[in-house]
C-alpha positions in Angstrom: -8.7 -37.7 2.3 -5.6 -37.5 -0.3 -4.1 -34.4 -1.7 -0.9 -33.4 -3.2 0.2 -30.9 -0.8 -0.5 -30.1 2.8 0.5 -26.8 4.4 0.4 -26.6 8.0 -0.1 -22.8 8.9 -2.2 -20.2 7.1 0.1 -17.3 7.9 2.1 -15.3 5.3 4.7 -18.0 4.3 2.0 -20.7 4.1 -0.4 -18.9 2.1 2.3 -17.8 -0.4 3.5 -21.3 -0.8 -0.2 -22.5 -1.4 -0.7 -20.0 -4.0 2.4 -20.9 -6.0 1.6 -24.7 -5.6 -1.9 -24.3 -6.7 -0.8 -22.4 -9.8 1.2 -25.4 -10.8 -1.8 -27.6 -10.7 -1.1 -29.3 -7.3 -4.1 -30.0 -5.1 -3.3 -28.0 -2.0 -4.9 -28.2 1.5 -3.9 -25.6 4.3 -4.6 -26.7 7.9 -4.7 -23.8 10.3 -5.6 -24.3 14.0 -6.8 -20.7 14.6 -10.4 -19.7 13.7 -9.2 -17.4 10.9 -6.1 -17.3 8.5 -3.3 -14.7 8.7 -3.8 -13.4 12.1 -0.2 -12.2 12.6 -0.7 -10.2 9.1 -3.8 -8.5 10.4 -2.0 -7.1 13.6 1.3 -6.3 11.9 2.4 -2.7 11.5 -0.2 -1.3 13.8 -2.9 -2.8 11.6 -1.5 -1.5 8.3 1.0 -4.5 7.8 4.6 -3.5 6.8 4.6 -6.1 3.9 8.1 -5.6 2.6 11.0 -3.0 2.4 12.7 -1.3 -0.6 16.2 -2.1 0.8 16.0 -5.9 1.3 19.7 -7.0 1.9 21.2 -10.4 2.9 23.1 -8.7 5.6 19.9 -7.8 7.4 19.1 -11.3 8.4 20.4 -13.3 11.3 21.1 -17.0 11.1 23.6 -19.9 11.9 23.8 -20.1 8.0 23.9 -16.5 6.8 24.1 -17.4 3.3 21.1 -19.6 3.3 18.4 -17.0 2.6 20.2 -15.7 -0.5 18.6 -18.1 -2.8 15.0 -17.5 -2.2 15.4 -13.7 -1.7 17.1 -13.4 -4.9 14.5 -15.5 -6.9 11.4 -13.8 -5.3 12.2 -10.3 -4.5 10.5 -7.3 -2.7 9.8 -6.0 -6.2 7.9 -9.2 -7.1 5.7 -8.7 -4.1 5.2 -5.0 -4.8 4.1 -6.0 -8.4 1.7 -8.3 -6.7 0.2 -5.7 -4.3 0.1 -3.2 -7.2 -1.9 -5.8 -9.3 -4.6 -5.9 -6.8 -4.8 -2.2 -6.6 -3.7 -1.8 -2.9 -2.6 1.6 -2.1 0.6 1.7 0.0 3.4 4.2 1.0 7.0 4.2 2.3 6.9 5.2 5.8 10.6 5.4 6.7 13.8 3.7 5.7 12.2 1.9 2.8 9.2 0.4 5.0 6.3 -0.2 3.0 2.8 -0.1 4.6 -0.9 -0.2 3.4 -2.6 3.0 3.2 -5.6 1.5 4.5 -5.5 -1.8 6.5 -3.8 -5.1 6.7 -6.8 -6.8 5.7 -5.8 -5.7 2.1 -2.9 -7.8 2.0 -4.7 -10.9 3.6 -7.8 -10.5 1.2 -5.2 -10.4 -1.7 -3.6 -13.7 -0.6 -6.9 -15.3 -0.1 -8.1 -14.1 -3.3 -5.1 -15.7 -4.9 -5.7 -18.8 -3.0 -9.1 -19.1 -4.4 -8.0 -18.5 -7.9 -5.3 -21.4 -7.5 -8.1 -23.7 -6.0 -6.5 -23.8 -2.6 -8.5 -25.3 0.3 -8.1 -23.9 3.8 -9.4 -25.6 6.9 -9.6 -23.6 10.0 -10.1 -24.6 13.6 -7.9 -27.8 12.9 -5.3 -29.0 15.4 -2.6 -31.4 14.3 -2.5 -34.5 16.6 0.4 -36.4 14.8 2.5 -36.5 11.7 3.7 -39.8 10.5 5.9 -40.6 7.4 4.9 -43.7 5.4 7.5 -43.5 2.7 9.3 -41.0 0.7 6.8 -38.3 -0.4 4.0 -40.0 1.6 2.8 -38.4 5.1 -0.1 -39.2 7.1 -1.4 -36.2 9.2 -4.0 -37.0 11.9 -6.0 -34.0 13.0 -9.0 -33.0 15.0 -10.8 -32.8 11.6 -9.8 -36.1 10.3 -6.9 -37.9 8.7 -5.1 -36.6 5.7 -2.5 -38.1 3.3 0.0 -36.0 1.0 3.0 -36.3 -1.0 4.7 -32.9 0.3 4.4 -31.8 3.7 5.1 -28.1 4.4 5.7 -26.7 7.8 4.6 -23.0 8.0 3.7 -22.9 11.6 5.9 -20.1 12.8 7.9 -19.5 15.8 7.2 -18.6 19.5 6.5 -15.0 19.1 3.2 -13.4 20.4 1.5 -16.7 21.8 -1.8 -15.0 21.9 -1.8 -15.1 18.0 -1.5 -18.8 18.3 2.3 -19.2 18.2 3.6 -22.7 19.3 6.7 -24.9 19.1 4.9 -27.3 16.6 7.3 -26.9 13.8 10.3 -27.5 16.0 8.6 -30.8 17.3 8.2 -32.0 13.8 11.7 -31.2 12.9 13.1 -33.1 16.0 10.7 -35.9 15.3 12.5 -36.5 12.0 16.1 -36.1 13.4 16.6 -32.4 12.2 18.5 -30.0 14.4 16.8 -27.1 16.0 18.8 -24.1 17.2 18.0 -22.8 20.7 15.3 -20.0 20.3 14.9 -16.7 21.8 12.9 -13.5 21.6 13.9 -11.0 18.8 12.6 -7.5 17.9 11.4 -7.1 21.5 11.5 -4.1 24.3 14.0 -4.4 27.1 13.1 -4.5 30.6 15.4 -2.5 33.1 16.7 -3.2 36.7 14.5 -1.9 39.3 16.5 1.0 40.4 16.9 2.4 36.9 13.1 1.4 36.0 11.9 3.6 38.8 14.2 6.6 38.0 13.0 6.6 34.4 9.3 5.8 34.9 8.5 9.5 34.9 9.7 9.4 31.1 7.1 6.9 29.9 5.9 7.9 26.5 9.0 10.0 25.7 10.6 9.2 22.2 14.1 10.3 21.2 15.9 9.7 17.8 18.9 8.0 19.0 22.0 5.9 17.8 21.8 2.7 19.8 24.9 0.3 19.6 26.8 -2.7 21.0 30.2 -4.0 20.0 28.7 -5.5 16.8 26.2 -3.1 15.3 24.4 0.2 15.6 20.9 1.5 14.7 19.7 5.0 14.2 16.0 5.4 14.9 13.6 6.4 17.7 13.7 4.9 21.2 10.7 5.0 23.4 10.8 5.0 27.2 7.9 3.0 28.6 6.6 2.2 32.1 8.3 -1.3 31.8 11.6 -0.2 30.3 12.8 0.7 26.7 11.2 0.3 23.3 10.9 2.0 20.0 12.4 0.8 16.5 16.1 1.3 17.6 15.6 -1.0 20.7 13.8 -3.6 19.0 16.5 -3.8 16.4 19.5 -3.9 18.8 17.6 -6.5 20.9 18.0 -9.1 18.1 21.9 -8.7 18.7 21.8 -8.6 22.5 22.8 -11.2 24.7 21.9 -11.3 28.5 24.7 -9.5 30.7 25.7 -7.3 27.9 25.4 -3.3 28.0 24.0 -1.3 25.2 25.2 2.4 24.4 22.6 5.1 23.5 23.6 8.4 22.0 20.5 10.5 22.7 22.1 13.3 20.4 23.6 11.5 17.4 24.0 14.9 15.3 25.7 16.9 18.2 28.8 16.6 20.0 27.6 17.6 23.4 31.1 18.4 25.0 31.9 20.9 22.0 28.1 22.3 22.5 28.8 22.9 26.2 32.2 24.2 25.6 31.1 26.7 23.2 27.9 27.8 25.4 30.4 28.5 28.3 32.0 31.2 26.2 28.9 32.6 24.4 26.1 32.2 27.1 27.9 32.0 30.4 24.9 33.1 32.5 22.6 30.5 30.7 21.6 27.6 32.8 22.8 24.0 31.9 19.3 22.7 31.6 18.2 25.5 29.3 21.0 24.6 26.7 20.2 21.1 26.6 16.4 21.6 26.5 16.9 23.1 23.1 17.8 19.7 21.8 16.1 17.2 24.1 12.6 16.7 25.9 12.5 18.8 29.2 11.5 15.8 31.2 14.6 13.9 30.1 17.1 16.5 30.9 15.8 17.0 34.3 15.6 13.3 34.9 19.1 12.8 33.7 20.6 15.8 35.6 20.7 16.4 39.3 18.7 19.3 40.4 21.9 21.3 41.4 23.7 20.5 38.2 20.7 21.4 36.1 20.6 24.8 37.5 24.2 25.8 37.3 25.2 28.6 35.0 27.3 27.6 32.1 30.2 29.7 33.3 30.5 27.7 36.5 31.0 24.3 34.7 34.4 22.8 34.7 36.1 20.9 31.8 35.5 17.5 33.7 31.9 18.3 34.4 31.3 19.0 30.5 32.9 15.8 29.7 30.7 14.1 32.3 27.7 15.6 30.9 28.4 14.8 27.4 29.0 11.3 28.2 25.5 11.1 30.0 23.9 12.0 26.8 26.2 11.0 23.8 27.1 7.7 25.6 24.3 6.6 27.9 25.1 3.0 29.0 22.2 0.7 29.6 22.4 -2.7 31.1 19.0 -4.5 30.5 17.6 -6.7 33.0 16.2 -8.9 30.0 13.5 -8.4 27.5 9.8 -8.7 27.6 10.2 -12.2 26.0 7.8 -13.8 23.5 4.8 -12.1 24.7 5.5 -9.0 22.7 8.5 -10.1 20.5 7.8 -9.5 16.8 10.0 -12.5 15.9 11.8 -15.8 17.0 15.4 -16.0 16.8 16.7 -19.6 16.2 14.7 -22.4 15.0 15.0 -25.1 12.4 18.8 -25.6 11.3 19.2 -24.2 8.0 22.1 -26.7 7.3 19.6 -29.5 7.0 17.4 -27.8 4.5 17.8 -27.1 0.8 18.1 -23.3 0.2 16.7 -23.8 -3.2 13.5 -25.8 -2.5 13.3 -25.6 1.2 13.1 -29.2 1.5 14.6 -31.3 4.4 17.7 -32.9 2.8 17.2 -36.2 4.7 13.5 -36.4 4.4 12.1 -36.2 0.8 8.8 -34.5 0.6 9.1 -32.6 4.0 9.4 -28.7 3.8 10.1 -25.8 6.3 9.4 -22.2 5.4 9.1 -18.7 7.0 9.9 -18.0 10.8 10.1 -21.7 11.9 13.5 -21.7 10.0 16.6 -20.1 11.7 16.2 -17.0 9.7 15.4 -13.6 11.4 15.3 -10.4 9.6 15.4 -6.6 10.7 12.5 -4.7 11.9 10.6 -3.0 8.7 9.2 -5.7 6.4 12.3 -8.0 6.2 10.4 -10.8 8.0 7.4 -10.6 5.7 9.7 -10.6 2.8 11.3 -13.9 3.9 7.9 -15.3 4.4 7.0 -14.3 0.8 10.4 -15.5 -0.5 10.6 -18.9 1.2 6.9 -19.7 0.7 7.4 -18.9 -3.2 10.4 -21.1 -3.6 8.9 -24.1 -1.7 5.8 -23.6 -3.9 7.7 -24.1 -7.0 9.1 -27.5 -5.7 6.3 -29.3 -3.7 
């Protein structure tokens, strides 16, 4: 079978690319190994798909080539995708920090993309495993699969990264890049919960389920959102965000009361409420379980008047500058994205075509582009898919 364009992967980037190529009159075939398209779209955002963000910014992406994403993101913006969503009459809302979610279900976004594919005469074949990719010349590729042999002029790799293997994640795209001599940066899990060392994990296990608005920082960046203590370690939006900027062995500082200077609070309470217990003061601002876990029993029951200057400083540091040394992360099993991937220096930022292999394209998460939590990675999928769709 011969077609103009074959796209491997029926995820967000692959479907967007297929739509745009189909609109241009190209005969497009999408090959997907799973039994249905858009599996990660369906499970994203707690089933409501955080499909983009009002505040997309180049600085919110991690890459060895930080300027690479500029071209695609500026030509197909969040406003373009929002316009598409509105055209399909999909109700949505802003949850927080510009994050846009469907009012109903993620299926609305997938249905929109599949409808657009039908309108663009795109063919999607599911349950198709790629066995080999061969280059027969410039703009001529032969794909051998479990469903037969296909030939195309343009081959688009939209197979994603390694995150959430239960959704079908695989290193396929990296293998194709290496096959054609394209560098692939080492990969690691991003937007992923931290695990803790045994001693700290046991101490904090009683706090499983507790969430606290916090400022989480390392030497390079800070994020202000909730953290969530779990039976395995630390999660929540602020932790997921900082995890993408964390390297093994580093510590992370958590300010559990970013609006309050705890030392000043305690100093004031010593004067105004000298007979009040320390834990009672802190429990006005933090969950009771957290205060009782962080303070020793003797310290928790001390009257404010008996606290020394040094004790107040130590307590303030405990809550305003809690230092965590993660044992690691939960890895690709729960990671929302993969950091690293196909080297952007080998790819055209305008067309997403490999500079050394005419007709071969890489889009979406398979590339060394990773966005923040909150719709940034979906926007990269839409933008890179759109850009490649204009060129294939």
